[in-house]
C-alpha positions as CSV (number, residue, x, y, z in Angstrom):
1,M,3.0,127.6,93.3
2,K,5.0,125.1,95.3
3,R,4.0,121.6,96.4
4,E,4.4,119.9,99.7
5,T,8.0,119.0,99.1
6,D,9.0,122.7,98.7
7,K,11.7,124.1,100.9
8,G,10.1,126.1,103.7
9,K,11.5,129.1,105.5
10,S,10.5,128.0,108.9
11,A,13.3,126.5,111.0
12,R,10.8,124.1,112.5
13,K,9.6,122.6,109.2
14,P,10.8,119.0,108.8
15,D,12.1,117.7,105.5
16,A,12.3,114.2,104.1
17,G,16.1,114.4,104.5
18,A,16.0,115.8,108.1
19,K,17.8,113.9,110.7
20,V,15.8,112.6,113.7
21,R,17.3,113.8,117.0
22,P,18.5,110.6,118.7
23,A,16.9,109.6,122.0
24,K,19.1,109.0,125.0
25,T,20.9,105.7,124.9
26,L,21.7,103.6,128.0
27,P,25.1,103.8,129.6
28,A,27.5,101.0,128.8
29,K,27.2,99.6,132.3
30,A,23.5,100.0,132.7
31,R,21.1,97.2,133.5
32,P,20.7,94.5,130.8
33,P,17.9,95.0,128.3
34,K,14.5,93.4,129.0
35,S,11.8,92.5,126.6
36,G,9.4,95.4,126.1
37,D,11.9,98.0,127.4
38,P,10.5,101.1,125.7
39,E,13.6,103.3,126.2
40,L,15.9,100.8,124.5
41,A,13.3,99.9,121.8
42,A,12.7,103.5,120.8
43,A,16.4,104.6,120.7
44,P,17.4,105.4,117.1
45,G,20.3,103.1,116.0
46,A,20.0,100.9,119.0
47,T,20.8,97.3,118.6
48,P,19.7,95.0,121.5
49,A,23.0,93.1,121.7
50,G,22.5,89.7,123.2
51,A,18.7,90.2,123.4
52,G,16.2,87.6,122.5
53,L,13.7,87.5,119.6
54,G,11.1,89.2,121.8
55,N,13.4,92.2,122.4
56,I,14.1,92.6,118.7
57,R,10.4,92.5,117.9
58,D,9.8,95.1,120.5
59,S,12.5,97.3,119.0
60,I,10.9,96.9,115.5
61,D,7.5,97.8,116.9
62,A,8.8,101.0,118.5
63,I,10.7,101.9,115.3
64,D,7.5,101.4,113.3
65,A,5.7,103.7,115.7
66,R,8.3,106.4,115.3
67,I,8.2,106.1,111.5
68,H,4.4,106.2,111.5
69,G,4.5,109.4,113.6
70,L,7.0,111.1,111.3
71,L,5.0,110.2,108.2
72,N,1.9,111.7,109.7
73,E,3.9,114.8,110.7
74,R,5.2,115.2,107.2
75,A,1.6,114.8,105.8
76,R,0.4,117.5,108.1
77,F,3.0,119.9,106.8
78,A,2.0,118.9,103.3
79,Q,-1.6,119.9,104.1
80,L,-0.3,123.3,105.3
81,V,1.3,123.8,101.9
82,G,-2.0,123.4,100.2
83,I,-3.9,125.6,102.7
84,S,-1.3,128.4,102.4
85,K,-1.4,128.4,98.6
86,S,-5.0,128.1,97.8
87,A,-8.1,126.5,99.3
88,S,-9.3,125.7,95.8
89,G,-6.0,124.5,94.5
90,K,-5.4,121.2,92.8
91,A,-2.6,118.7,93.1
92,V,-1.1,119.8,89.8
93,D,-0.6,123.3,91.3
94,Y,1.7,121.9,94.0
95,Y,3.6,119.3,92.0
96,R,7.2,120.3,91.6
97,P,9.4,117.7,89.8
98,E,12.6,119.7,90.5
99,R,11.9,119.5,94.3
100,E,11.1,115.8,94.2
101,A,14.3,115.2,92.3
102,E,16.2,117.0,95.1
103,V,14.6,115.0,97.8
104,L,15.5,111.7,96.0
105,R,19.1,112.7,95.4
106,M,19.5,113.7,99.1
107,A,18.0,110.3,100.1
108,L,20.5,108.5,97.8
109,K,23.4,110.6,99.2
110,R,22.8,109.7,102.8
111,N,21.9,106.0,102.2
112,Q,24.4,103.7,103.8
113,G,22.4,100.5,103.6
114,P,21.4,97.8,104.1
115,L,18.5,99.0,101.9
116,R,19.5,99.3,98.2
117,D,19.4,102.7,96.5
118,E,16.5,101.5,94.3
119,E,14.5,100.6,97.5
120,I,15.2,103.9,99.1
121,V,14.1,105.9,96.1
122,R,10.9,103.8,95.8
123,L,10.0,104.4,99.5
124,F,10.6,108.1,99.3
125,R,8.7,108.4,96.0
126,E,5.7,106.7,97.6
127,I,5.9,109.0,100.6
128,M,5.8,112.1,98.4
129,S,3.1,110.6,96.3
130,A,0.8,109.9,99.3
131,C,1.4,113.4,100.7
132,L,0.6,115.1,97.5
133,A,-2.6,113.0,97.0
134,Q,-4.1,114.6,100.1
135,Q,-4.9,117.6,98.0
136,E,-6.2,115.5,95.1
137,P,-4.6,112.6,93.2
138,L,-2.7,113.6,90.1
139,K,-4.3,112.4,86.8
140,V,-1.6,110.8,84.6
141,A,-2.3,109.5,81.1
142,F,-0.2,106.6,79.8
143,L,0.0,104.2,76.9
144,G,-2.3,101.4,78.0
145,P,-4.0,99.1,78.7
146,E,-2.9,98.1,82.2
147,G,0.3,96.1,82.4
148,T,2.4,98.1,79.9
149,F,5.9,99.3,80.6
150,T,4.6,102.8,80.3
151,Q,2.3,102.2,83.3
152,A,5.4,100.9,85.2
153,A,7.2,104.2,84.3
154,V,4.2,106.2,85.7
155,L,4.4,104.3,89.0
156,K,8.2,104.7,89.2
157,H,8.0,108.5,88.6
158,F,4.8,109.5,90.4
159,G,4.2,106.7,92.9
160,S,1.0,104.7,93.5
161,S,-1.1,107.6,94.8
162,V,-2.1,108.8,91.4
163,R,-5.0,108.2,89.1
164,A,-3.6,106.5,86.1
165,L,-5.5,106.9,82.8
166,P,-4.8,104.2,80.2
167,L,-5.1,105.4,76.6
168,T,-4.7,103.5,73.3
169,A,-2.3,105.7,71.4
170,I,0.5,108.2,72.0
171,D,-1.4,111.1,70.2
172,E,-4.3,110.6,72.6
173,I,-2.0,111.1,75.6
174,F,-0.8,114.4,74.1
175,H,-4.4,115.5,73.5
176,E,-5.7,114.6,77.0
177,V,-2.9,116.6,78.6
178,E,-3.4,119.5,76.2
179,G,-7.1,119.6,77.0
180,G,-6.6,119.4,80.8
181,V,-8.3,116.0,81.2
182,A,-5.0,114.7,82.5
183,D,-2.5,116.7,84.5
184,F,0.5,114.9,83.0
185,G,1.3,112.2,80.5
186,V,4.0,109.6,80.1
187,V,5.2,108.5,76.7
188,P,8.1,106.3,75.5
189,I,10.9,108.2,73.7
190,E,13.8,105.8,73.1
191,N,15.1,102.3,73.8
192,S,18.8,101.6,74.4
193,S,18.7,98.7,71.9
194,E,16.1,99.8,69.2
195,G,16.5,103.6,69.3
196,T,13.9,106.4,69.0
197,V,10.1,106.1,69.1
198,N,9.4,108.4,66.2
199,H,5.7,108.9,66.8
200,T,6.5,110.6,70.1
201,L,9.0,113.0,68.4
202,D,6.6,113.8,65.6
203,M,3.9,114.9,68.1
204,F,6.1,117.7,69.3
205,L,6.0,119.3,65.9
206,T,2.5,120.5,66.5
207,S,2.0,120.2,70.3
208,G,2.5,123.0,72.8
209,L,3.2,120.6,75.7
210,K,6.5,120.7,77.6
211,I,8.7,118.0,78.9
212,C,8.9,118.2,82.7
213,G,10.6,114.9,83.6
214,E,12.2,111.7,82.3
215,V,12.1,108.1,83.5
216,E,14.6,105.4,82.8
217,L,13.1,101.9,83.1
218,R,15.1,98.6,83.0
219,V,12.9,96.5,80.7
220,S,12.8,92.7,81.0
221,H,10.6,90.7,78.6
222,Y,8.8,87.5,79.4
223,L,7.2,85.0,77.0
224,M,3.7,84.1,78.3
225,G,0.5,82.3,77.2
226,K,-2.2,79.8,78.2
227,M,-0.2,76.8,76.8
228,S,2.3,74.7,78.6
229,D,5.0,74.3,76.0
230,F,6.5,76.0,73.0
231,E,5.0,73.4,70.6
232,A,1.5,74.9,71.0
233,I,2.6,78.4,70.1
234,K,1.3,79.5,66.6
235,R,2.0,83.2,66.9
236,V,3.6,85.7,69.2
237,C,2.0,89.1,69.8
238,A,3.8,92.2,71.1
239,H,4.5,95.9,70.5
240,P,6.9,96.3,67.6
241,Q,9.6,97.5,70.0
242,G,9.1,94.4,72.1
243,L,9.4,92.1,69.1
244,A,12.6,94.0,68.0
245,Q,14.2,93.8,71.5
246,C,13.7,90.0,71.5
247,R,14.5,89.4,67.8
248,A,17.6,87.1,68.4
249,W,15.9,85.0,71.0
250,L,12.8,84.5,68.8
251,D,15.1,83.6,65.8
252,E,16.7,80.9,67.9
253,Q,13.8,79.5,70.0
254,L,10.7,80.1,67.8
255,P,12.0,80.6,64.2
256,E,8.8,79.3,62.5
257,V,6.3,81.1,64.7
258,E,4.4,84.1,63.2
259,R,5.2,87.4,64.9
260,V,2.3,89.8,65.1
261,A,2.8,93.5,66.0
262,V,0.1,95.0,68.2
263,S,-0.5,98.4,69.8
264,S,1.0,97.5,73.1
265,N,2.6,94.5,74.9
266,A,-0.5,94.5,77.2
267,E,-2.7,94.1,74.1
268,G,-0.6,91.2,73.1
269,A,-1.2,89.6,76.6
270,R,-4.9,90.2,76.2
271,R,-4.9,88.3,72.9
272,A,-2.8,85.5,74.4
273,R,-5.5,85.2,77.1
274,D,-8.4,85.1,74.6
275,E,-6.9,83.3,71.5
276,R,-5.8,79.6,71.2
277,G,-2.2,79.3,70.1
278,T,-1.3,82.9,70.8
279,A,1.6,83.8,73.1
280,A,2.8,87.3,74.1
281,I,5.9,89.1,75.0
282,A,5.3,91.5,77.9
283,G,6.4,92.4,81.4
284,R,5.8,90.0,84.3
285,T,2.9,92.2,85.6
286,A,1.0,91.5,82.4
287,A,1.1,87.8,83.1
288,E,-0.5,88.4,86.5
289,I,-3.1,90.8,85.2
290,Y,-4.2,88.5,82.3
291,S,-3.7,85.2,84.2
292,L,-1.0,83.8,81.8
293,K,1.7,81.3,82.4
294,V,5.3,82.6,82.1
295,L,6.9,80.3,79.5
296,A,10.4,81.9,79.4
297,N,12.1,84.6,81.5
298,E,14.0,87.7,80.5
299,I,14.2,86.9,76.8
300,E,15.4,90.4,75.7
301,D,18.6,90.3,73.6
302,R,20.6,92.7,75.7
303,P,20.9,92.4,79.5
304,D,21.0,96.2,79.9
305,N,17.8,96.8,77.8
306,T,16.4,100.1,79.0
307,T,13.6,102.4,77.8
308,R,13.5,106.1,78.4
309,F,10.1,107.8,78.9
310,L,9.2,111.5,78.9
311,V,6.8,113.2,81.3
312,L,4.5,115.6,79.5
313,G,3.0,118.7,81.2
314,R,1.8,122.2,80.3
315,K,4.6,124.3,81.7
316,L,8.3,124.5,82.4
317,F,9.7,124.1,85.9
318,S,12.7,125.6,87.8
319,S,16.2,124.0,87.9
320,S,16.8,121.0,90.1
321,G,20.6,121.3,89.9
322,A,21.1,118.3,87.6
323,D,18.9,118.8,84.5
324,R,18.5,118.1,80.8
325,T,17.1,120.4,78.1
326,T,15.4,119.2,74.9
327,L,15.2,121.5,71.8
328,L,13.4,121.5,68.5
329,V,15.4,123.5,65.9
330,S,15.9,123.8,62.2
331,T,17.3,126.2,59.5
332,A,15.7,127.6,56.4
333,D,17.7,125.2,54.1
334,T,18.8,122.1,55.9
335,D,20.5,120.8,52.8
336,D,23.0,123.7,52.7
337,S,26.6,123.0,53.3
338,G,27.4,123.5,57.0
339,A,23.8,124.1,58.1
340,L,23.9,121.6,61.0
341,F,27.3,122.9,62.0
342,Q,25.9,126.4,62.3
343,L,23.2,125.2,64.7
344,L,25.6,123.2,66.9
345,E,28.5,125.6,67.1
346,P,27.1,127.7,70.0
347,F,27.1,124.6,72.2
348,A,30.9,124.1,71.7
349,Q,31.5,127.8,72.1
350,H,29.8,127.9,75.5
351,R,31.0,124.4,76.6
352,V,27.5,122.9,76.7
353,N,27.4,119.2,76.3
354,M,25.1,117.8,73.7
355,T,23.9,114.2,74.6
356,R,21.6,113.3,71.7
357,I,20.4,114.5,68.3
358,E,17.7,113.1,66.0
359,S,16.4,114.3,62.7
360,R,12.8,114.0,61.5
361,P,11.0,115.2,58.3
362,S,9.7,118.7,58.8
363,R,6.5,117.9,56.9
364,K,6.8,121.3,55.1
365,R,8.5,120.0,52.0
366,K,10.3,116.9,50.9
367,W,13.9,116.4,52.1
368,D,13.6,119.1,54.7
369,Y,14.3,118.2,58.3
370,V,14.0,119.4,61.9
371,F,16.4,118.4,64.7
372,F,15.6,117.2,68.2
373,I,18.6,118.0,70.5
374,D,19.2,117.0,74.1
375,I,21.8,119.0,76.1
376,E,23.0,119.0,79.7
377,G,21.8,121.8,81.9
378,H,18.8,124.0,82.5
379,V,17.7,126.9,80.4
380,S,18.4,129.2,83.4
381,D,22.0,128.1,83.7
382,P,24.2,130.9,82.3
383,P,26.2,128.8,79.8
384,V,23.0,127.2,78.5
385,A,21.2,130.5,78.3
386,K,24.1,132.1,76.3
387,A,24.3,129.1,73.9
388,L,20.5,129.1,73.3
389,A,20.5,132.9,72.7
390,A,23.1,132.4,70.0
391,L,21.4,129.4,68.5
392,E,18.0,131.2,68.3
393,L,19.6,133.9,66.1
394,R,20.8,131.3,63.7
395,A,17.7,129.0,63.6
396,S,14.6,129.4,61.5
397,L,12.8,127.2,64.0
398,F,13.7,127.3,67.7
399,K,11.6,125.8,70.4
400,V,12.5,124.7,74.0
401,L,10.5,121.5,74.5
402,G,11.5,121.1,78.1
403,S,14.1,121.7,80.8
404,Y,13.7,119.1,83.4
405,P,15.5,116.9,86.1
406,R,17.5,114.1,84.8
407,A,16.3,110.6,85.8
408,V,17.5,109.9,89.4
409,L,17.8,106.1,88.9
C-alpha cells in the first residue's frame, strides 16, 4: 500500500513540491502600498519595497495564512490516501521511505535560500510526519534512554510525530520490530572515526528483518556534570563509542580520570546526575534532559565525526532512484584461495560499485566468516539484478538485508 506522499494520478492532487500559482501583482505605477493591504501582503514573492515595519508584518501574517491553508490541504489529501486504502489500515501500511526520499530530494533541488538545505529538509520531514500521524503515529524503537544520538536519528528520519520507544539494548530493538510491537527500529551501524558497531551486524545473522533506510548524523560530544570545574571530576561515563571518539581530548584534558563504559551516553548522563564526582560525555540534549552543566563543548577528536544508523523494518520497499543495497554472503570455505574474489567478481563484471565490506565470524565453526557488503543501487536496477543473480550462484549463503534510499543529508 502507499502512504500519503505517494504520487497520485489525479491532475488536481497537490504535492509537497508543487508550485503555488502566483497571485496578481500590482503594476509598477500602481498606488503605493499601505499597511494592511491584503493584495500586496498575499502576493507570493512580493517584497513591500519602501514599506514600514507594519507592512512587512502584514505580509508575513498573510504568508503564514497561505502556508497554513496549504498544510491543511495537504493533510486532507493524506487523509484520502488512508480512506482509499483501508479504513482499518495503520500508519505502517502507508509509510513509504522511497517516496519520502523523493520529496526531500525535490525540496533540496528547488531550494534557493535563504533557508539552508538542512532547515528545508527538517521542515518537509515534519510536514510528512504530521500528515502520516493522522492515521496513527508510527511506533519506532531506538537505543535509549531519552537523550541518545539514536533518538536524534529517529527524529531526523521520521520527524516528531512518531511514538518513540526507548529500549536498553540493540537486540531488544530487533525483537520488538520482529514481534510487531514496534513498526520500525533504528540502530547504529558505523562511525566515521571508530568503525563498525559489531553487535548490530551480528544480529542480522539470525534476524529476518530488512533494512529500509539509513540516517547519517553529525555527532558532537559534550562533557557535562553537576560540578563546576574539572578538578571535581573523578570518573567519566559514556558509551564505549563515545569514549573512543573523544580519546585524544580525554588524554590531554583528563589524563588521570577513570573512564567508565556504560550502555549508552544517556545512561552516562543519568549517572552524572545521580553520582558525586561523575561526569558524562553525551549530546547537548542529554544535558537539558538530566539538568547537567556543560563543562566543555564539542570534544570529539574529529570535526567530521558522523554516525550512520540503519532503519529496520519487516519488508523491502521500491526504488527511490538513489539507493543502497546491503548483502550478507559467504562461501563454503572462506579460507580457500580466491574465495572472496569469486564473491566480488560479479560486481566488477556488471559495473556495480561496492562501497563497503565487513567480515564477521559465521558462528558455525572457528575461522569461518560471513561478509556484509554495501553496493550502490537497488535490487530492481538491471545491473544490480544481474550481478546478484551471478553472486547467488557462487555463494553458499546469500541474503539481501535491504535495498533502501541513501541518506538525503
